[in-house]
LUMVOKE-300579 format. One record per atom (N, C-alpha, C): y, x negated, z; atom name; residue in three letters. Coordinates in pm, whole numbers, plus 32768, in hexadecimal, padded with zeros to 4 digits. Layout:
REM residues N
<<Y,X,Z>,CA,ALA>,
...
END
This chain:
REM residues 71
<<A0F6,A256,475D>,N,MET>,
<<A17E,A242,478B>,CA,MET>,
<<A181,A251,4823>,C,MET>,
<<A1B6,A1EE,4864>,N,GLU>,
<<A1BB,A1EF,48F6>,CA,GLU>,
<<A233,A23E,4927>,C,GLU>,
<<A21A,A296,4989>,N,LYS>,
<<A286,A2E3,49C5>,CA,LYS>,
<<A2C4,A293,4A36>,C,LYS>,
<<A348,A291,4A38>,N,LEU>,
<<A38F,A24B,4AA2>,CA,LEU>,
<<A3B3,A2AF,4B11>,C,LEU>,
<<A3A5,A283,4B8C>,N,ALA>,
<<A3C6,A2D9,4BFD>,CA,ALA>,
<<A45E,A2E1,4C0C>,C,ALA>,
<<A48D,A358,4C24>,N,ILE>,
<<A51C,A36D,4C3A>,CA,ILE>,
<<A532,A37B,4CD0>,C,ILE>,
<<A592,A332,4D02>,N,THR>,
<<A5AE,A336,4D91>,CA,THR>,
<<A614,A3A3,4DB2>,C,THR>,
<<A618,A3C7,4E30>,N,GLN>,
<<A679,A42A,4E5E>,CA,GLN>,
<<A707,A3F8,4E47>,C,GLN>,
<<A71B,A375,4E57>,N,LYS>,
<<A7A0,A33B,4E43>,CA,LYS>,
<<A7CD,A34D,4DB1>,C,LYS>,
<<A773,A33A,4D53>,N,GLU>,
<<A794,A34E,4CC5>,CA,GLU>,
<<A7B4,A3E0,4CA7>,C,GLU>,
<<A767,A43B,4CE0>,N,ILE>,
<<A780,A4CA,4CCD>,CA,ILE>,
<<A809,A4EF,4D04>,C,ILE>,
<<A828,A4BF,4D7D>,N,ASN>,
<<A8AA,A4DC,4DB9>,CA,ASN>,
<<A91B,A4A6,4D63>,C,ASN>,
<<A909,A42F,4D2C>,N,SER>,
<<A96F,A3F2,4CD8>,CA,SER>,
<<A986,A444,4C59>,C,SER>,
<<A91C,A473,4C1B>,N,ILE>,
<<A927,A4C4,4BA1>,CA,ILE>,
<<A96C,A548,4BBE>,C,ILE>,
<<A944,A588,4C2B>,N,VAL>,
<<A982,A608,4C50>,CA,VAL>,
<<AA16,A5F4,4C71>,C,VAL>,
<<AA36,A589,4CB8>,N,TRP>,
<<AAC2,A56E,4CDB>,CA,TRP>,
<<AB15,A559,4C5C>,C,TRP>,
<<AADE,A50F,4BFB>,N,LYS>,
<<AB26,A4F8,4B7D>,CA,LYS>,
<<AB3A,A57B,4B31>,C,LYS>,
<<AAD7,A5D2,4B36>,N,ALA>,
<<AAE4,A654,4AF4>,CA,ALA>,
<<AB53,A6A5,4B36>,C,ALA>,
<<AB5B,A6A1,4BBA>,N,CYS>,
<<ABC5,A6E8,4C00>,CA,CYS>,
<<AC4E,A6AB,4BE0>,C,CYS>,
<<AC52,A628,4BCE>,N,ASP>,
<<ACD1,A5E6,4BAC>,CA,ASP>,
<<AD0A,A61A,4B28>,C,ASP>,
<<ACB4,A644,4ACC>,N,THR>,
<<ACE5,A677,4A4C>,CA,THR>,
<<AD34,A6F7,4A5E>,C,THR>,
<<AD1B,A741,4AC9>,N,PHE>,
<<AD63,A7BE,4AE3>,CA,PHE>,
<<ADE7,A7A8,4B2D>,C,PHE>,
<<ADF3,A739,4B74>,N,ARG>,
<<AE6A,A722,4BC5>,CA,ARG>,
<<AEE6,A719,4B6C>,C,ARG>,
<<AF4A,A765,4B91>,N,GLY>,
<<AFC6,A765,4B44>,CA,GLY>,
<<AFC5,A7C4,4ACE>,C,GLY>,
<<AF4F,A7EB,4AA1>,N,VAL>,
<<AF43,A844,4A2E>,CA,VAL>,
<<AF3F,A8D6,4A59>,C,VAL>,
<<AEFA,A8F0,4AC7>,N,ILE>,
<<AEF2,A979,4AF9>,CA,ILE>,
<<AF21,A97E,4B8A>,C,ILE>,
<<AF41,A9F3,4BB6>,N,ASP>,
<<AF6C,AA08,4C3F>,CA,ASP>,
<<AEF4,A9F4,4C9D>,C,ASP>,
<<AF06,A9AC,4D0C>,N,PRO>,
<<AE96,A995,4D68>,CA,PRO>,
<<AE4F,AA14,4D97>,C,PRO>,
<<AE96,AA82,4D9D>,N,SER>,
<<AE56,AAFE,4DC9>,CA,SER>,
<<ADF1,AB32,4D62>,C,SER>,
<<ADF4,AAFC,4CE9>,N,GLN>,
<<AD98,AB28,4C80>,CA,GLN>,
<<AD1D,AACE,4C73>,C,GLN>,
<<AD18,AA61,4CC0>,N,TYR>,
<<ACA4,AA08,4CBA>,CA,TYR>,
<<AC21,AA52,4CCE>,C,TYR>,
<<AC21,AAAD,4D2E>,N,LYS>,
<<ABA4,AAF4,4D4E>,CA,LYS>,
<<AB6E,AB3D,4CD6>,C,LYS>,
<<ABC4,AB73,4C81>,N,ASP>,
<<AB95,ABBA,4C0A>,CA,ASP>,
<<AB46,AB5D,4BAF>,C,ASP>,
<<AB77,AAE5,4B9C>,N,TYR>,
<<AB33,AA84,4B45>,CA,TYR>,
<<AAB4,AA4E,4B86>,C,TYR>,
<<AABE,AA31,4C08>,N,VAL>,
<<AA4A,A9FA,4C4E>,CA,VAL>,
<<A9D8,AA60,4C53>,C,VAL>,
<<A9F7,AADD,4C74>,N,PHE>,
<<A98F,AB44,4C78>,CA,PHE>,
<<A94E,AB57,4BF0>,C,PHE>,
<<A99E,AB51,4B86>,N,THR>,
<<A967,AB5E,4AFF>,CA,THR>,
<<A908,AAEB,4AE0>,C,THR>,
<<A931,AA6F,4B02>,N,MET>,
<<A8DB,A9FB,4AE8>,CA,MET>,
<<A85A,AA04,4B3A>,C,MET>,
<<A865,AA30,4BB7>,N,LEU>,
<<A7ED,AA3E,4C0A>,CA,LEU>,
<<A78E,AAA8,4BD3>,C,LEU>,
<<A7C5,AB16,4B9F>,N,PHE>,
<<A772,AB7F,4B66>,CA,PHE>,
<<A729,AB4D,4AE9>,C,PHE>,
<<A76F,AB05,4A94>,N,VAL>,
<<A72F,AACE,4A1A>,CA,VAL>,
<<A6C3,AA6A,4A42>,C,VAL>,
<<A6DB,AA19,4AA7>,N,LYS>,
<<A677,A9BA,4AD7>,CA,LYS>,
<<A5FD,AA05,4B0C>,C,LYS>,
<<A613,AA70,4B56>,N,TYR>,
<<A5A7,AAC2,4B8B>,CA,TYR>,
<<A551,AAFA,4B19>,C,TYR>,
<<A592,AB31,4AB3>,N,LEU>,
<<A547,AB67,4A41>,CA,LEU>,
<<A4F5,AAFB,49FD>,C,LEU>,
<<A52F,AA86,49EC>,N,SER>,
<<A4E9,AA17,49AE>,CA,SER>,
<<A46D,A9F0,49FE>,C,SER>,
<<A47B,A9E7,4A83>,N,ASP>,
<<A40A,A9C2,4AD8>,CA,ASP>,
<<A39B,AA2B,4AD4>,C,ASP>,
<<A3C0,AAAB,4AD7>,N,VAL>,
<<A35C,AB16,4AD2>,CA,VAL>,
<<A312,AB11,4A4D>,C,VAL>,
<<A359,AAFC,49E0>,N,TRP>,
<<A31A,AAF5,495C>,CA,TRP>,
<<A2B7,AA80,4956>,C,TRP>,
<<A2DF,AA0C,498A>,N,LYS>,
<<A286,A997,498A>,CA,LYS>,
<<A20A,A9B1,49DE>,C,LYS>,
<<A21C,A9F0,4A52>,N,ASP>,
<<A1A9,AA0F,4AA8>,CA,ASP>,
<<A148,AA6E,4A62>,C,ASP>,
<<A17C,AAD7,4A25>,N,LYS>,
<<A126,AB37,49DD>,CA,LYS>,
<<A0DE,AAF2,496A>,C,LYS>,
<<A126,AA9E,4923>,N,ARG>,
<<A0EB,AA56,48B1>,CA,ARG>,
<<A076,A9FF,48E2>,C,ARG>,
<<A08A,A9B9,494F>,N,ASN>,
<<A01F,A964,4986>,CA,ASN>,
<<9FA8,A9B7,49B6>,C,ASN>,
<<9FC3,AA2B,49F0>,N,ILE>,
<<9F56,AA84,4A1D>,CA,ILE>,
<<9F03,AAB0,49A5>,C,ILE>,
<<9F45,AAD9,4939>,N,TYR>,
<<9EFB,AB04,48C1>,CA,TYR>,
<<9EB1,AA8F,4882>,C,TYR>,
<<9EEC,AA1A,4885>,N,PHE>,
<<9EAA,A9A4,484D>,CA,PHE>,
<<9E29,A986,4899>,C,PHE>,
<<9E2F,A991,491E>,N,GLU>,
<<9DB7,A97B,496F>,CA,GLU>,
<<9D52,A9EC,495C>,C,GLU>,
<<9D83,AA66,4955>,N,LYS>,
<<9D2B,AADB,4945>,CA,LYS>,
<<9CDD,AAD3,48C3>,C,LYS>,
<<9D1F,AAA9,4858>,N,TYR>,
<<9CDE,AAA2,47D5>,CA,TYR>,
<<9CAC,AA16,47B5>,C,TYR>,
<<9CA1,A9C4,481A>,N,LYS>,
<<9C65,A93F,4813>,CA,LYS>,
<<9C9D,A8EC,479F>,C,LYS>,
<<9D21,A8EC,4793>,N,GLY>,
<<9D63,A897,4730>,CA,GLY>,
<<9D6A,A8D1,46A5>,C,GLY>,
<<9D3D,A94C,4690>,N,ASP>,
<<9D41,A989,460C>,CA,ASP>,
<<9DD3,A9B2,45EC>,C,ASP>,
<<9E17,A95D,459F>,N,GLU>,
<<9EA5,A973,4580>,CA,GLU>,
<<9EBD,A9FA,453C>,C,GLU>,
<<9E68,AA20,44E0>,N,GLN>,
<<9E7E,AA9B,4493>,CA,GLN>,
<<9E78,AB16,44EE>,C,GLN>,
<<9E16,AB1E,4546>,N,ARG>,
<<9E0D,AB92,45A2>,CA,ARG>,
<<9E80,AB92,4604>,C,ARG>,
<<9EA6,AB1D,4634>,N,LYS>,
<<9F14,AB12,4693>,CA,LYS>,
<<9F97,AB43,4653>,C,LYS>,
<<9FB0,AB1A,45D7>,N,GLU>,
<<A02A,AB43,4591>,CA,GLU>,
<<A02A,ABD9,4579>,C,GLU>,
<<9FB9,AC13,4558>,N,LEU>,
<<9FB3,ACA4,4542>,CA,LEU>,
<<9FCD,ACEF,45C3>,C,LEU>,
<<9F9C,ACBC,4632>,N,LYS>,
<<9FAF,ACFD,46B3>,CA,LYS>,
<<A043,ACFC,46DA>,C,LYS>,
<<A08B,AC90,46B4>,N,GLU>,
<<A118,AC86,46D7>,CA,GLU>,
<<A16D,ACEE,4691>,C,GLU>,
<<A140,AD1D,461E>,N,LEU>,
<<A18D,AD80,45D4>,CA,LEU>,
<<A183,AE01,461D>,C,LEU>,
END
């Protein structure tokens, strides 16, 4: 399966649309609460993926050892 490159313009468009879902629903002063939460979840996701890749390389593709290490 071929991976398609995502451009900065596409990322900006997606983020802008996500912010649009909050407009009118919540008070603008509360945006930061939602944005910080989304950024924190993204950070956790990235750290988990990085650790997973490190273990995958360390155990030379051995899925079973990598999964046990993640626990």
